[in-house]
N, C-alpha and C positions, 0 to 999 in steps of 0.2 A: 504494498498501500504505500500510497504518496501522499504526503501532508502538504497543503498550501495554506500560510496565515496569512491573512491580511491584516495591516496593520495602516491604518490611513494616519498622517501625520498630524500632530499636537494642534492646537489652536493657535492660529499665526497673531501676528503683533502686524496690523494695518497702520498703526498709529507710526510705528518705528520709521528711523530715515535709512530706507534701501532705495538702491537704484531700480534694479529689474523684480520683476515679480518672484525670479529663480532666485532673488537672495533676500526676500521679506523672511524674518526671525520669527522663532517661538514666541506667544506670549507669556506670562507668567504663568498663565492656568495651560497652557501646552506644555510648559515644563513640568508641571506638577504630575498631568497627566500621564505623560510619556514613562514618567519615573514609576507611576501607578500599575502602569499596563504590563510594564517590564516584570515588577515583582507579581503582579497575577498569573504571567504565565509559568513561573518559575513555581507559585506555592501550588498550581493545579498540574505541575510536571510536563509541561507539553512546550520547553523550550526549543527551539529550532536546531537543526543541524549546520543549517547556514542562512544568515539574512544579507537580502541585497535589498539596496535602498537606492532613491531617487536622489539625484546631487542636488535638489532644489535644497538650501538650508534649513527648511523648517523640518524637511523630511529626513534628511542626514541627520539631525541632531534629535530627532525623535527617537530615529534607531541607533543613535549611539548613547540615549539616557536610559530606554529602555535594555541595550543590552548590560549595561553597567550596573542600573539599581536591580535587575534581576537576576544578573551575575551569570549570564547566558554563557554557556562553553559553544558560543558560535563565533565562525569568522564572518565579517563585514565587507562586502562587494559593495562598491556606490558604482551606480549604472544609469547617465545623464538619459538613456532613451526611455526611462520609467517617468520622466516628467513630460508629462503632453503624450501620454504613451494611450496605443489605441490597447485590446485586450486581445488580441492577435499579436502584438510583440511581447505582452506579459505572458502568452504561451511560448513563444518562441524561448524566450530570456528561461523559462523553465524545460524548457525541449533539451537545451544545450547542457544541462549541469547533471554532473557524475552521477551517476548509478547509487553508490554507497551513502547518496546522500537520501532521508527518506524524510527528511521536514523543512520544508522552507518559508520563512517570512519572508515576504514582500513589502515595504515601506514605501507608500507612495499618495496616491491623490485621486479624487473624485475628477467629473464621474467614472473615469474606467473603474477604479474598485468595485461600484453599485454594478454595473455592468458585469465585470468578472463573477461577480457572484450571480447573477440573475442568469445569464447564458452558461456559466459553468456548472449550474446546478438546478438549470432550467426551473426557475422558480421565480416570481415576482417580488424582486427586490428595487426596492427604492431609492433609499436614500441611507448613506454610509456617516453616520457624523464624525467630528474630527476625533482621533486617537481610539475610534472603534476599531475594534476586533475581530475577525471572521475566521474560524478554521473549515477549510475544507478539505473531504478524503477524495481521493481519487485512486480504486481499485487495479491498479496495475502497479508492477515492478519496476516499470522504466518511464522516465519523464517525458522522452519523446511519443509515448503512448495515450498521453493525458488528451482527452479529445471535449470540446465543449456539452453540456448537457448528459455528459457521465459524472460529475461530481456531487457528492452529499455533503450537505451544510449540517455542519454538526454543532456548529454553536454561533452566536455574535453577542459580543456583550462590549458594551459600553463604558466608557469610565465612571459617570455616577451609578452606574449600579453594583459596582464594587467598592466596600468598604476600606 
């Protein structure tokens, strides 16, 4: 089985001084929530083998904070193409990963993550709030065999649902 955990970046700081959207930082709430979600994943013993994050400042820092606070034993890869990505690109990124990896956390953006959940699990998913996390299982042993519509949505967690 291959597992994909989607982690949307934390709440960003629209009022900060940044040049491009790619450089927008996390807001204090986004920092707090990223740490909370990292700890949560550790507490349920579902940390990823590999984390792949968008290079956008808010996503990259969400990933780093989650890894550090949750003490994940996970490598972090920064992947620029996740920023403004399509679901097909996310599927491609997953398809080229090593087969010995069983659980991958993707850290990125809307609306792509909602679309990935909806199409990946053949469900009617609409909105994935900031710093929300979802787990999708695919009944295959190879990343390049993952197909849309064949995933099972195991759970979705939002920061405000976690104590």
